[in-house]
PDB file of all heavy atoms in Angstrom:
ATOM      1  N   MET A   1     138.678 108.621  35.895  1.00  0.00           N
ATOM      2  CA  MET A   1     140.061 108.371  36.182  1.00  0.00           C
ATOM      3  C   MET A   1     140.874 109.458  35.476  1.00  0.00           C
ATOM      4  O   MET A   1     141.885 109.876  36.151  1.00  0.00           O
ATOM      5  CB  MET A   1     140.463 106.976  35.693  1.00  0.00           C
ATOM      6  CG  MET A   1     141.853 106.556  36.192  1.00  0.00           C
ATOM      7  SD  MET A   1     142.357 104.935  35.796  1.00  0.00           S
ATOM      8  CE  MET A   1     141.300 103.951  36.733  1.00  0.00           C
ATOM      9  N   ILE A   2     140.543 109.881  34.339  1.00  0.00           N
ATOM     10  CA  ILE A   2     141.253 110.863  33.694  1.00  0.00           C
ATOM     11  C   ILE A   2     141.144 112.227  34.377  1.00  0.00           C
ATOM     12  O   ILE A   2     142.096 112.892  34.559  1.00  0.00           O
ATOM     13  CB  ILE A   2     140.802 110.955  32.144  1.00  0.00           C
ATOM     14  CG1 ILE A   2     141.174 109.680  31.397  1.00  0.00           C
ATOM     15  CG2 ILE A   2     141.545 112.139  31.485  1.00  0.00           C
ATOM     16  CD1 ILE A   2     140.720 109.623  30.056  1.00  0.00           C
ATOM     17  N   LEU A   3     139.975 112.548  34.829  1.00  0.00           N
ATOM     18  CA  LEU A   3     139.782 113.738  35.522  1.00  0.00           C
ATOM     19  C   LEU A   3     140.573 113.806  36.887  1.00  0.00           C
ATOM     20  O   LEU A   3     141.114 114.775  37.294  1.00  0.00           O
ATOM     21  CB  LEU A   3     138.263 114.033  35.688  1.00  0.00           C
ATOM     22  CG  LEU A   3     137.464 114.289  34.469  1.00  0.00           C
ATOM     23  CD1 LEU A   3     135.975 114.414  34.879  1.00  0.00           C
ATOM     24  CD2 LEU A   3     137.922 115.529  33.737  1.00  0.00           C
ATOM     25  N   LEU A   4     140.529 112.657  37.556  1.00  0.00           N
ATOM     26  CA  LEU A   4     141.238 112.598  38.927  1.00  0.00           C
ATOM     27  C   LEU A   4     142.763 112.747  38.521  1.00  0.00           C
ATOM     28  O   LEU A   4     143.457 113.495  39.289  1.00  0.00           O
ATOM     29  CB  LEU A   4     140.987 111.198  39.518  1.00  0.00           C
ATOM     30  CG  LEU A   4     141.749 111.003  40.819  1.00  0.00           C
ATOM     31  CD1 LEU A   4     141.296 112.007  41.921  1.00  0.00           C
ATOM     32  CD2 LEU A   4     141.533 109.602  41.299  1.00  0.00           C
ATOM     33  N   GLY A   5     143.252 112.181  37.586  1.00  0.00           N
ATOM     34  CA  GLY A   5     144.634 112.278  37.255  1.00  0.00           C
ATOM     35  C   GLY A   5     144.989 113.727  36.856  1.00  0.00           C
ATOM     36  O   GLY A   5     146.034 114.270  37.206  1.00  0.00           O
ATOM     37  N   LEU A   6     144.084 114.420  36.055  1.00  0.00           N
ATOM     38  CA  LEU A   6     144.423 115.726  35.742  1.00  0.00           C
ATOM     39  C   LEU A   6     144.303 116.610  36.942  1.00  0.00           C
ATOM     40  O   LEU A   6     145.247 117.531  37.024  1.00  0.00           O
ATOM     41  CB  LEU A   6     143.310 116.192  34.630  1.00  0.00           C
ATOM     42  CG  LEU A   6     143.453 117.537  34.106  1.00  0.00           C
ATOM     43  CD1 LEU A   6     144.793 117.679  33.319  1.00  0.00           C
ATOM     44  CD2 LEU A   6     142.339 117.874  33.188  1.00  0.00           C
ATOM     45  N   LEU A   7     143.400 116.368  37.857  1.00  0.00           N
ATOM     46  CA  LEU A   7     143.377 117.204  39.060  1.00  0.00           C
ATOM     47  C   LEU A   7     144.576 117.078  39.910  1.00  0.00           C
ATOM     48  O   LEU A   7     145.138 118.003  40.378  1.00  0.00           O
ATOM     49  CB  LEU A   7     142.079 116.797  39.871  1.00  0.00           C
ATOM     50  CG  LEU A   7     141.933 117.471  41.164  1.00  0.00           C
ATOM     51  CD1 LEU A   7     141.562 118.990  40.877  1.00  0.00           C
ATOM     52  CD2 LEU A   7     140.830 116.796  41.986  1.00  0.00           C
ATOM     53  N   LEU A   8     145.062 115.776  40.054  1.00  0.00           N
ATOM     54  CA  LEU A   8     146.271 115.487  40.827  1.00  0.00           C
ATOM     55  C   LEU A   8     147.472 116.133  40.187  1.00  0.00           C
ATOM     56  O   LEU A   8     148.461 116.640  40.838  1.00  0.00           O
ATOM     57  CB  LEU A   8     146.550 114.009  40.995  1.00  0.00           C
ATOM     58  CG  LEU A   8     145.575 113.306  42.027  1.00  0.00           C
ATOM     59  CD1 LEU A   8     145.821 111.859  42.105  1.00  0.00           C
ATOM     60  CD2 LEU A   8     145.637 113.918  43.426  1.00  0.00           C
ATOM     61  N   LEU A   9     147.556 116.054  38.809  1.00  0.00           N
ATOM     62  CA  LEU A   9     148.685 116.658  38.078  1.00  0.00           C
ATOM     63  C   LEU A   9     148.720 118.118  38.316  1.00  0.00           C
ATOM     64  O   LEU A   9     149.839 118.687  38.499  1.00  0.00           O
ATOM     65  CB  LEU A   9     148.524 116.273  36.576  1.00  0.00           C
ATOM     66  CG  LEU A   9     149.721 116.738  35.650  1.00  0.00           C
ATOM     67  CD1 LEU A   9     150.864 115.830  36.039  1.00  0.00           C
ATOM     68  CD2 LEU A   9     149.262 116.564  34.264  1.00  0.00           C
ATOM     69  N   ILE A  10     147.658 118.736  38.223  1.00  0.00           N
ATOM     70  CA  ILE A  10     147.610 120.223  38.339  1.00  0.00           C
ATOM     71  C   ILE A  10     147.962 120.616  39.787  1.00  0.00           C
ATOM     72  O   ILE A  10     148.759 121.536  40.105  1.00  0.00           O
ATOM     73  CB  ILE A  10     146.174 120.750  38.036  1.00  0.00           C
ATOM     74  CG1 ILE A  10     145.999 120.724  36.459  1.00  0.00           C
ATOM     75  CG2 ILE A  10     146.078 122.364  38.454  1.00  0.00           C
ATOM     76  CD1 ILE A  10     144.625 121.073  35.940  1.00  0.00           C
ATOM     77  N   ILE A  11     147.385 119.913  40.816  1.00  0.00           N
ATOM     78  CA  ILE A  11     147.722 120.198  42.253  1.00  0.00           C
ATOM     79  C   ILE A  11     149.190 119.979  42.481  1.00  0.00           C
ATOM     80  O   ILE A  11     149.860 120.738  43.145  1.00  0.00           O
ATOM     81  CB  ILE A  11     146.845 119.416  43.133  1.00  0.00           C
ATOM     82  CG1 ILE A  11     145.338 119.834  43.067  1.00  0.00           C
ATOM     83  CG2 ILE A  11     147.410 119.359  44.584  1.00  0.00           C
ATOM     84  CD1 ILE A  11     144.389 119.020  43.871  1.00  0.00           C
ATOM     85  N   GLY A  12     149.715 118.881  41.955  1.00  0.00           N
ATOM     86  CA  GLY A  12     151.198 118.582  41.979  1.00  0.00           C
ATOM     87  C   GLY A  12     152.088 119.583  41.487  1.00  0.00           C
ATOM     88  O   GLY A  12     153.065 119.898  41.991  1.00  0.00           O
ATOM     89  N   LEU A  13     151.674 120.143  40.409  1.00  0.00           N
ATOM     90  CA  LEU A  13     152.492 121.235  39.640  1.00  0.00           C
ATOM     91  C   LEU A  13     152.452 122.536  40.531  1.00  0.00           C
ATOM     92  O   LEU A  13     153.407 123.170  40.602  1.00  0.00           O
ATOM     93  CB  LEU A  13     151.996 121.439  38.312  1.00  0.00           C
ATOM     94  CG  LEU A  13     152.258 120.292  37.317  1.00  0.00           C
ATOM     95  CD1 LEU A  13     151.705 120.628  35.959  1.00  0.00           C
ATOM     96  CD2 LEU A  13     153.846 120.166  37.134  1.00  0.00           C
ATOM     97  N   PHE A  14     151.365 122.854  41.149  1.00  0.00           N
ATOM     98  CA  PHE A  14     151.150 124.090  41.813  1.00  0.00           C
ATOM     99  C   PHE A  14     151.847 124.001  43.190  1.00  0.00           C
ATOM    100  O   PHE A  14     152.536 124.990  43.665  1.00  0.00           O
ATOM    101  CB  PHE A  14     149.693 124.598  42.018  1.00  0.00           C
ATOM    102  CG  PHE A  14     149.063 125.206  40.815  1.00  0.00           C
ATOM    103  CD1 PHE A  14     147.972 124.801  40.339  1.00  0.00           C
ATOM    104  CD2 PHE A  14     149.739 126.309  40.164  1.00  0.00           C
ATOM    105  CE1 PHE A  14     147.365 125.339  39.149  1.00  0.00           C
ATOM    106  CE2 PHE A  14     149.189 126.910  39.042  1.00  0.00           C
ATOM    107  CZ  PHE A  14     148.019 126.388  38.585  1.00  0.00           C
ATOM    108  N   VAL A  15     151.759 122.814  43.878  1.00  0.00           N
ATOM    109  CA  VAL A  15     152.251 122.672  45.264  1.00  0.00           C
ATOM    110  C   VAL A  15     153.688 122.237  45.044  1.00  0.00           C
ATOM    111  O   VAL A  15     154.445 122.302  46.119  1.00  0.00           O
ATOM    112  CB  VAL A  15     151.424 121.721  46.042  1.00  0.00           C
ATOM    113  CG1 VAL A  15     151.880 121.562  47.344  1.00  0.00           C
ATOM    114  CG2 VAL A  15     149.944 122.168  46.063  1.00  0.00           C
ATOM    115  N   LYS A  16     154.129 121.893  43.882  1.00  0.00           N
ATOM    116  CA  LYS A  16     155.476 121.271  43.660  1.00  0.00           C
ATOM    117  C   LYS A  16     155.726 120.054  44.451  1.00  0.00           C
ATOM    118  O   LYS A  16     156.844 119.881  45.070  1.00  0.00           O
ATOM    119  CB  LYS A  16     156.552 122.295  43.897  1.00  0.00           C
ATOM    120  CG  LYS A  16     156.422 123.592  43.001  1.00  0.00           C
ATOM    121  CD  LYS A  16     157.555 124.406  43.084  1.00  0.00           C
ATOM    122  CE  LYS A  16     157.346 125.730  42.450  1.00  0.00           C
ATOM    123  NZ  LYS A  16     157.381 126.221  41.254  1.00  0.00           N
ATOM    124  N   VAL A  17     154.843 119.039  44.340  1.00  0.00           N
ATOM    125  CA  VAL A  17     155.011 117.821  45.010  1.00  0.00           C
ATOM    126  C   VAL A  17     155.068 116.804  43.834  1.00  0.00           C
ATOM    127  O   VAL A  17     154.148 116.588  43.163  1.00  0.00           O
ATOM    128  CB  VAL A  17     153.733 117.473  45.956  1.00  0.00           C
ATOM    129  CG1 VAL A  17     153.907 116.042  46.501  1.00  0.00           C
ATOM    130  CG2 VAL A  17     153.609 118.514  47.027  1.00  0.00           C
ATOM    131  N   SER A  18     156.223 116.218  43.746  1.00  0.00           N
ATOM    132  CA  SER A  18     156.552 115.364  42.567  1.00  0.00           C
ATOM    133  C   SER A  18     155.731 114.152  42.517  1.00  0.00           C
ATOM    134  O   SER A  18     155.384 113.468  41.555  1.00  0.00           O
ATOM    135  CB  SER A  18     158.031 115.124  42.481  1.00  0.00           C
ATOM    136  OG  SER A  18     158.504 114.435  43.440  1.00  0.00           O
ATOM    137  N   LEU A  19     155.441 113.622  43.815  1.00  0.00           N
ATOM    138  CA  LEU A  19     154.631 112.366  44.009  1.00  0.00           C
ATOM    139  C   LEU A  19     153.292 112.537  43.410  1.00  0.00           C
ATOM    140  O   LEU A  19     152.841 111.639  42.618  1.00  0.00           O
ATOM    141  CB  LEU A  19     154.583 111.954  45.427  1.00  0.00           C
ATOM    142  CG  LEU A  19     153.777 110.688  45.680  1.00  0.00           C
ATOM    143  CD1 LEU A  19     154.508 109.497  45.063  1.00  0.00           C
ATOM    144  CD2 LEU A  19     153.614 110.500  47.193  1.00  0.00           C
ATOM    145  N   LEU A  20     152.496 113.629  43.623  1.00  0.00           N
ATOM    146  CA  LEU A  20     151.335 113.864  43.016  1.00  0.00           C
ATOM    147  C   LEU A  20     151.284 114.004  41.546  1.00  0.00           C
ATOM    148  O   LEU A  20     150.442 113.682  40.868  1.00  0.00           O
ATOM    149  CB  LEU A  20     150.574 115.185  43.753  1.00  0.00           C
ATOM    150  CG  LEU A  20     150.194 115.083  45.062  1.00  0.00           C
ATOM    151  CD1 LEU A  20     149.605 116.366  45.551  1.00  0.00           C
ATOM    152  CD2 LEU A  20     149.095 114.031  45.253  1.00  0.00           C
ATOM    153  N   THR A  21     152.337 114.693  41.009  1.00  0.00           N
ATOM    154  CA  THR A  21     152.481 114.842  39.571  1.00  0.00           C
ATOM    155  C   THR A  21     152.697 113.475  38.960  1.00  0.00           C
ATOM    156  O   THR A  21     152.086 113.271  37.835  1.00  0.00           O
ATOM    157  CB  THR A  21     153.682 115.737  39.379  1.00  0.00           C
ATOM    158  OG1 THR A  21     153.543 117.011  40.085  1.00  0.00           O
ATOM    159  CG2 THR A  21     153.809 116.109  37.871  1.00  0.00           C
ATOM    160  N   THR A  22     153.508 112.614  39.518  1.00  0.00           N
ATOM    161  CA  THR A  22     153.719 111.307  38.963  1.00  0.00           C
ATOM    162  C   THR A  22     152.473 110.474  38.988  1.00  0.00           C
ATOM    163  O   THR A  22     152.085 109.872  38.014  1.00  0.00           O
ATOM    164  CB  THR A  22     154.827 110.612  39.795  1.00  0.00           C
ATOM    165  OG1 THR A  22     156.022 111.420  39.702  1.00  0.00           O
ATOM    166  CG2 THR A  22     155.091 109.251  39.131  1.00  0.00           C
ATOM    167  N   ILE A  23     151.686 110.438  40.088  1.00  0.00           N
ATOM    168  CA  ILE A  23     150.534 109.631  40.293  1.00  0.00           C
ATOM    169  C   ILE A  23     149.432 110.207  39.219  1.00  0.00           C
ATOM    170  O   ILE A  23     148.744 109.478  38.588  1.00  0.00           O
ATOM    171  CB  ILE A  23     149.995 109.670  41.590  1.00  0.00           C
ATOM    172  CG1 ILE A  23     150.866 108.883  42.570  1.00  0.00           C
ATOM    173  CG2 ILE A  23     148.559 109.108  41.788  1.00  0.00           C
ATOM    174  CD1 ILE A  23     150.678 108.962  44.054  1.00  0.00           C
ATOM    175  N   GLY A  24     149.362 111.578  39.142  1.00  0.00           N
ATOM    176  CA  GLY A  24     148.469 112.072  38.265  1.00  0.00           C
ATOM    177  C   GLY A  24     148.710 111.845  36.780  1.00  0.00           C
ATOM    178  O   GLY A  24     147.809 111.481  36.011  1.00  0.00           O
ATOM    179  N   GLY A  25     150.009 111.712  36.361  1.00  0.00           N
ATOM    180  CA  GLY A  25     150.386 111.357  34.992  1.00  0.00           C
ATOM    181  C   GLY A  25     150.046 110.000  34.753  1.00  0.00           C
ATOM    182  O   GLY A  25     149.580 109.576  33.732  1.00  0.00           O
ATOM    183  N   ILE A  26     150.349 109.055  35.763  1.00  0.00           N
ATOM    184  CA  ILE A  26     150.052 107.729  35.504  1.00  0.00           C
ATOM    185  C   ILE A  26     148.519 107.469  35.375  1.00  0.00           C
ATOM    186  O   ILE A  26     148.066 106.603  34.509  1.00  0.00           O
ATOM    187  CB  ILE A  26     150.700 106.807  36.724  1.00  0.00           C
ATOM    188  CG1 ILE A  26     152.098 106.906  36.634  1.00  0.00           C
ATOM    189  CG2 ILE A  26     150.058 105.388  36.763  1.00  0.00           C
ATOM    190  CD1 ILE A  26     152.829 106.316  37.799  1.00  0.00           C
ATOM    191  N   LEU A  27     147.762 108.024  36.172  1.00  0.00           N
ATOM    192  CA  LEU A  27     146.317 107.969  36.179  1.00  0.00           C
ATOM    193  C   LEU A  27     145.691 108.377  34.773  1.00  0.00           C
ATOM    194  O   LEU A  27     144.750 107.851  34.272  1.00  0.00           O
ATOM    195  CB  LEU A  27     145.577 108.736  37.260  1.00  0.00           C
ATOM    196  CG  LEU A  27     145.595 108.028  38.629  1.00  0.00           C
ATOM    197  CD1 LEU A  27     144.892 108.916  39.719  1.00  0.00           C
ATOM    198  CD2 LEU A  27     144.998 106.766  38.506  1.00  0.00           C
ATOM    199  N   ILE A  28     146.291 109.503  34.282  1.00  0.00           N
ATOM    200  CA  ILE A  28     145.878 109.984  33.013  1.00  0.00           C
ATOM    201  C   ILE A  28     146.136 108.951  31.881  1.00  0.00           C
ATOM    202  O   ILE A  28     145.275 108.647  30.999  1.00  0.00           O
ATOM    203  CB  ILE A  28     146.560 111.354  32.670  1.00  0.00           C
ATOM    204  CG1 ILE A  28     146.025 112.407  33.548  1.00  0.00           C
ATOM    205  CG2 ILE A  28     146.326 111.727  31.154  1.00  0.00           C
ATOM    206  CD1 ILE A  28     146.656 113.736  33.477  1.00  0.00           C
ATOM    207  N   VAL A  29     147.328 108.417  31.926  1.00  0.00           N
ATOM    208  CA  VAL A  29     147.782 107.430  30.942  1.00  0.00           C
ATOM    209  C   VAL A  29     146.836 106.173  30.962  1.00  0.00           C
ATOM    210  O   VAL A  29     146.399 105.650  29.940  1.00  0.00           O
ATOM    211  CB  VAL A  29     149.289 107.029  30.970  1.00  0.00           C
ATOM    212  CG1 VAL A  29     149.558 105.880  30.097  1.00  0.00           C
ATOM    213  CG2 VAL A  29     149.983 108.259  30.588  1.00  0.00           C
ATOM    214  N   VAL A  30     146.724 105.680  32.127  1.00  0.00           N
ATOM    215  CA  VAL A  30     145.847 104.367  32.351  1.00  0.00           C
ATOM    216  C   VAL A  30     144.343 104.663  31.983  1.00  0.00           C
ATOM    217  O   VAL A  30     143.813 103.864  31.321  1.00  0.00           O
ATOM    218  CB  VAL A  30     145.971 103.911  33.728  1.00  0.00           C
ATOM    219  CG1 VAL A  30     144.957 102.762  34.098  1.00  0.00           C
ATOM    220  CG2 VAL A  30     147.394 103.352  34.093  1.00  0.00           C
ATOM    221  N   GLY A  31     143.916 105.810  32.429  1.00  0.00           N
ATOM    222  CA  GLY A  31     142.468 106.194  32.026  1.00  0.00           C
ATOM    223  C   GLY A  31     142.291 106.245  30.508  1.00  0.00           C
ATOM    224  O   GLY A  31     141.337 105.830  29.992  1.00  0.00           O
ATOM    225  N   ALA A  32     143.345 106.807  29.781  1.00  0.00           N
ATOM    226  CA  ALA A  32     143.217 106.990  28.401  1.00  0.00           C
ATOM    227  C   ALA A  32     143.230 105.674  27.695  1.00  0.00           C
ATOM    228  O   ALA A  32     142.458 105.399  26.782  1.00  0.00           O
ATOM    229  CB  ALA A  32     144.302 107.862  27.878  1.00  0.00           C
ATOM    230  N   ILE A  33     144.194 104.839  28.171  1.00  0.00           N
ATOM    231  CA  ILE A  33     144.239 103.402  27.581  1.00  0.00           C
ATOM    232  C   ILE A  33     142.866 102.628  27.798  1.00  0.00           C
ATOM    233  O   ILE A  33     142.305 102.045  26.892  1.00  0.00           O
ATOM    234  CB  ILE A  33     145.411 102.557  28.239  1.00  0.00           C
ATOM    235  CG1 ILE A  33     146.667 103.163  27.736  1.00  0.00           C
ATOM    236  CG2 ILE A  33     145.251 101.160  27.880  1.00  0.00           C
ATOM    237  CD1 ILE A  33     147.832 102.688  28.484  1.00  0.00           C
ATOM    238  N   LEU A  34     142.307 102.737  29.018  1.00  0.00           N
ATOM    239  CA  LEU A  34     141.012 101.997  29.284  1.00  0.00           C
ATOM    240  C   LEU A  34     139.810 102.659  28.469  1.00  0.00           C
ATOM    241  O   LEU A  34     139.027 101.972  27.989  1.00  0.00           O
ATOM    242  CB  LEU A  34     140.684 102.029  30.753  1.00  0.00           C
ATOM    243  CG  LEU A  34     141.521 101.327  31.640  1.00  0.00           C
ATOM    244  CD1 LEU A  34     141.185 101.487  33.056  1.00  0.00           C
ATOM    245  CD2 LEU A  34     141.293  99.765  31.360  1.00  0.00           C
ATOM    246  N   TRP A  35     139.837 103.987  28.305  1.00  0.00           N
ATOM    247  CA  TRP A  35     138.928 104.633  27.473  1.00  0.00           C
ATOM    248  C   TRP A  35     138.977 104.210  26.064  1.00  0.00           C
ATOM    249  O   TRP A  35     137.913 103.972  25.425  1.00  0.00           O
ATOM    250  CB  TRP A  35     139.115 106.115  27.618  1.00  0.00           C
ATOM    251  CG  TRP A  35     138.062 106.961  26.857  1.00  0.00           C
ATOM    252  CD1 TRP A  35     136.857 106.648  26.465  1.00  0.00           C
ATOM    253  CD2 TRP A  35     138.317 108.351  26.344  1.00  0.00           C
ATOM    254  NE1 TRP A  35     136.254 107.695  25.882  1.00  0.00           N
ATOM    255  CE2 TRP A  35     137.124 108.778  25.695  1.00  0.00           C
ATOM    256  CE3 TRP A  35     139.409 109.208  26.350  1.00  0.00           C
ATOM    257  CZ2 TRP A  35     137.036 109.988  25.179  1.00  0.00           C
ATOM    258  CZ3 TRP A  35     139.238 110.452  25.783  1.00  0.00           C
ATOM    259  CH2 TRP A  35     138.043 110.775  25.252  1.00  0.00           C
ATOM    260  N   ILE A  36     140.234 104.208  25.437  1.00  0.00           N
ATOM    261  CA  ILE A  36     140.366 103.760  24.058  1.00  0.00           C
ATOM    262  C   ILE A  36     139.964 102.292  23.870  1.00  0.00           C
ATOM    263  O   ILE A  36     139.192 102.084  22.933  1.00  0.00           O
ATOM    264  CB  ILE A  36     141.808 103.929  23.650  1.00  0.00           C
ATOM    265  CG1 ILE A  36     142.208 105.446  23.538  1.00  0.00           C
ATOM    266  CG2 ILE A  36     142.046 103.287  22.272  1.00  0.00           C
ATOM    267  CD1 ILE A  36     143.579 105.851  23.350  1.00  0.00           C
ATOM    268  N   LEU A  37     140.341 101.416  24.783  1.00  0.00           N
ATOM    269  CA  LEU A  37     139.979  99.962  24.654  1.00  0.00           C
ATOM    270  C   LEU A  37     138.416  99.867  24.878  1.00  0.00           C
ATOM    271  O   LEU A  37     137.797  99.015  24.099  1.00  0.00           O
ATOM    272  CB  LEU A  37     140.726  99.149  25.836  1.00  0.00           C
ATOM    273  CG  LEU A  37     142.183  98.940  25.537  1.00  0.00           C
ATOM    274  CD1 LEU A  37     142.791  98.211  26.691  1.00  0.00           C
ATOM    275  CD2 LEU A  37     142.405  98.186  24.246  1.00  0.00           C
ATOM    276  N   GLY A  38     137.868 100.564  25.724  1.00  0.00           N
ATOM    277  CA  GLY A  38     136.418 100.528  25.873  1.00  0.00           C
ATOM    278  C   GLY A  38     135.707 101.006  24.636  1.00  0.00           C
ATOM    279  O   GLY A  38     134.579 100.609  24.297  1.00  0.00           O
ATOM    280  N   ALA A  39     136.225 102.139  24.056  1.00  0.00           N
ATOM    281  CA  ALA A  39     135.539 102.712  22.793  1.00  0.00           C
ATOM    282  C   ALA A  39     135.621 101.692  21.648  1.00  0.00           C
ATOM    283  O   ALA A  39     134.799 101.803  20.832  1.00  0.00           O
ATOM    284  CB  ALA A  39     136.299 103.939  22.492  1.00  0.00           C
ATOM    285  N   THR A  40     136.600 100.851  21.576  1.00  0.00           N
ATOM    286  CA  THR A  40     136.778  99.934  20.509  1.00  0.00           C
ATOM    287  C   THR A  40     135.916  98.714  20.659  1.00  0.00           C
ATOM    288  O   THR A  40     135.814  97.850  19.809  1.00  0.00           O
ATOM    289  CB  THR A  40     138.268  99.505  20.188  1.00  0.00           C
ATOM    290  OG1 THR A  40     138.683  98.915  21.411  1.00  0.00           O
ATOM    291  CG2 THR A  40     139.109 100.621  19.933  1.00  0.00           C
ATOM    292  N   GLY A  41     135.236  98.577  21.897  1.00  0.00           N
ATOM    293  CA  GLY A  41     134.381  97.476  22.163  1.00  0.00           C
ATOM    294  C   GLY A  41     135.156  96.283  22.784  1.00  0.00           C
ATOM    295  O   GLY A  41     134.554  95.202  22.881  1.00  0.00           O
ATOM    296  N   ARG A  42     136.374  96.427  23.049  1.00  0.00           N
ATOM    297  CA  ARG A  42     137.131  95.383  23.668  1.00  0.00           C
ATOM    298  C   ARG A  42     136.783  95.226  25.097  1.00  0.00           C
ATOM    299  O   ARG A  42     136.883  96.173  25.882  1.00  0.00           O
ATOM    300  CB  ARG A  42     138.676  95.541  23.378  1.00  0.00           C
ATOM    301  CG  ARG A  42     139.492  94.522  23.868  1.00  0.00           C
ATOM    302  CD  ARG A  42     140.927  94.788  23.404  1.00  0.00           C
ATOM    303  NE  ARG A  42     141.822  93.752  23.971  1.00  0.00           N
ATOM    304  CZ  ARG A  42     142.083  92.547  23.417  1.00  0.00           C
ATOM    305  NH1 ARG A  42     141.517  92.167  22.405  1.00  0.00           N
ATOM    306  NH2 ARG A  42     142.977  91.735  24.062  1.00  0.00           N
ATOM    307  N   ALA A  43     136.625  93.960  25.631  1.00  0.00           N
ATOM    308  CA  ALA A  43     136.380  93.883  27.063  1.00  0.00           C
ATOM    309  C   ALA A  43     137.616  93.838  27.834  1.00  0.00           C
ATOM    310  O   ALA A  43     138.716  93.185  27.403  1.00  0.00           O
ATOM    311  CB  ALA A  43     135.750  92.391  27.249  1.00  0.00           C
ATOM    312  N   VAL A  44     137.750  94.729  28.803  1.00  0.00           N
ATOM    313  CA  VAL A  44     138.965  94.786  29.665  1.00  0.00           C
ATOM    314  C   VAL A  44     138.582  94.362  30.978  1.00  0.00           C
ATOM    315  O   VAL A  44     137.719  94.828  31.689  1.00  0.00           O
ATOM    316  CB  VAL A  44     139.461  96.253  29.626  1.00  0.00           C
ATOM    317  CG1 VAL A  44     140.737  96.345  30.508  1.00  0.00           C
ATOM    318  CG2 VAL A  44     139.672  96.775  28.281  1.00  0.00           C
ATOM    319  N   GLY A  45     139.325  93.368  31.586  1.00  0.00           N
ATOM    320  CA  GLY A  45     138.939  92.948  32.942  1.00  0.00           C
ATOM    321  C   GLY A  45     137.679  92.263  33.028  1.00  0.00           C
ATOM    322  O   GLY A  45     137.096  92.300  34.058  1.00  0.00           O
ATOM    323  N   GLY A  46     137.170  91.720  32.028  1.00  0.00           N
ATOM    324  CA  GLY A  46     135.870  91.045  31.999  1.00  0.00           C
ATOM    325  C   GLY A  46     134.731  91.925  31.830  1.00  0.00           C
ATOM    326  O   GLY A  46     133.448  91.467  31.881  1.00  0.00           O
ATOM    327  N   ARG A  47     134.894  93.177  31.593  1.00  0.00           N
ATOM    328  CA  ARG A  47     133.793  94.248  31.472  1.00  0.00           C
ATOM    329  C   ARG A  47     134.037  95.016  30.108  1.00  0.00           C
ATOM    330  O   ARG A  47     135.056  95.351  29.746  1.00  0.00           O
ATOM    331  CB  ARG A  47     133.898  95.283  32.589  1.00  0.00           C
ATOM    332  CG  ARG A  47     133.633  94.652  33.903  1.00  0.00           C
ATOM    333  CD  ARG A  47     133.643  95.749  34.992  1.00  0.00           C
ATOM    334  NE  ARG A  47     133.493  95.101  36.296  1.00  0.00           N
ATOM    335  CZ  ARG A  47     133.002  95.746  37.365  1.00  0.00           C
ATOM    336  NH1 ARG A  47     132.965  97.197  37.202  1.00  0.00           N
ATOM    337  NH2 ARG A  47     132.911  95.163  38.435  1.00  0.00           N
ATOM    338  N   LYS A  48     132.920  95.222  29.501  1.00  0.00           N
ATOM    339  CA  LYS A  48     132.933  96.063  28.252  1.00  0.00           C
ATOM    340  C   LYS A  48     132.963  97.501  28.581  1.00  0.00           C
ATOM    341  O   LYS A  48     133.404  98.257  27.694  1.00  0.00           O
ATOM    342  CB  LYS A  48     131.746  95.710  27.320  1.00  0.00           C
ATOM    343  CG  LYS A  48     131.905  94.270  26.761  1.00  0.00           C
ATOM    344  CD  LYS A  48     131.136  94.213  25.461  1.00  0.00           C
ATOM    345  CE  LYS A  48     131.323  92.834  24.805  1.00  0.00           C
ATOM    346  NZ  LYS A  48     131.906  93.010  23.593  1.00  0.00           N
ATOM    347  N   HIS A  49     132.417  97.864  29.765  1.00  0.00           N
ATOM    348  CA  HIS A  49     132.283  99.378  30.062  1.00  0.00           C
ATOM    349  C   HIS A  49     132.852  99.680  31.418  1.00  0.00           C
ATOM    350  O   HIS A  49     132.628  98.931  32.261  1.00  0.00           O
ATOM    351  CB  HIS A  49     130.847  99.758  29.997  1.00  0.00           C
ATOM    352  CG  HIS A  49     130.204  99.619  28.640  1.00  0.00           C
ATOM    353  ND1 HIS A  49     130.418 100.446  27.632  1.00  0.00           N
ATOM    354  CD2 HIS A  49     129.280  98.713  28.188  1.00  0.00           C
ATOM    355  CE1 HIS A  49     129.605  99.968  26.511  1.00  0.00           C
ATOM    356  NE2 HIS A  49     129.069  98.904  26.946  1.00  0.00           N
ATOM    357  N   PHE A  50     133.512 100.798  31.462  1.00  0.00           N
ATOM    358  CA  PHE A  50     134.061 101.151  32.730  1.00  0.00           C
ATOM    359  C   PHE A  50     133.449 102.566  33.068  1.00  0.00           C
ATOM    360  O   PHE A  50     133.511 103.430  32.252  1.00  0.00           O
ATOM    361  CB  PHE A  50     135.607 101.312  32.825  1.00  0.00           C
ATOM    362  CG  PHE A  50     136.305 100.046  32.910  1.00  0.00           C
ATOM    363  CD1 PHE A  50     136.636  99.262  31.814  1.00  0.00           C
ATOM    364  CD2 PHE A  50     136.597  99.627  34.083  1.00  0.00           C
ATOM    365  CE1 PHE A  50     137.172  98.044  31.964  1.00  0.00           C
ATOM    366  CE2 PHE A  50     137.393  98.438  34.218  1.00  0.00           C
ATOM    367  CZ  PHE A  50     137.594  97.664  33.174  1.00  0.00           C
ATOM    368  N   PHE A  51     132.658 102.549  34.026  1.00  0.00           N
ATOM    369  CA  PHE A  51     131.958 103.785  34.370  1.00  0.00           C
ATOM    370  C   PHE A  51     132.576 104.406  35.644  1.00  0.00           C
ATOM    371  O   PHE A  51     132.909 103.884  36.559  1.00  0.00           O
ATOM    372  CB  PHE A  51     130.409 103.491  34.625  1.00  0.00           C
ATOM    373  CG  PHE A  51     129.739 102.998  33.573  1.00  0.00           C
ATOM    374  CD1 PHE A  51     129.410 101.609  33.452  1.00  0.00           C
ATOM    375  CD2 PHE A  51     129.324 103.764  32.530  1.00  0.00           C
ATOM    376  CE1 PHE A  51     128.770 101.123  32.355  1.00  0.00           C
ATOM    377  CE2 PHE A  51     128.675 103.288  31.330  1.00  0.00           C
ATOM    378  CZ  PHE A  51     128.351 101.972  31.351  1.00  0.00           C
TER     379      PHE A  51
END
């Protein structure tokens, strides 16, 4: 999710499409939160690991 967000963010910046930049930023933040929660061993959404 973080890589997809980063890809959308870069494409959005180069093409100057603010919607892609916004969605990319949101995906990066959500992906980072899920990664941190998963690394601490906390179950998120009933799952301990998100692959």
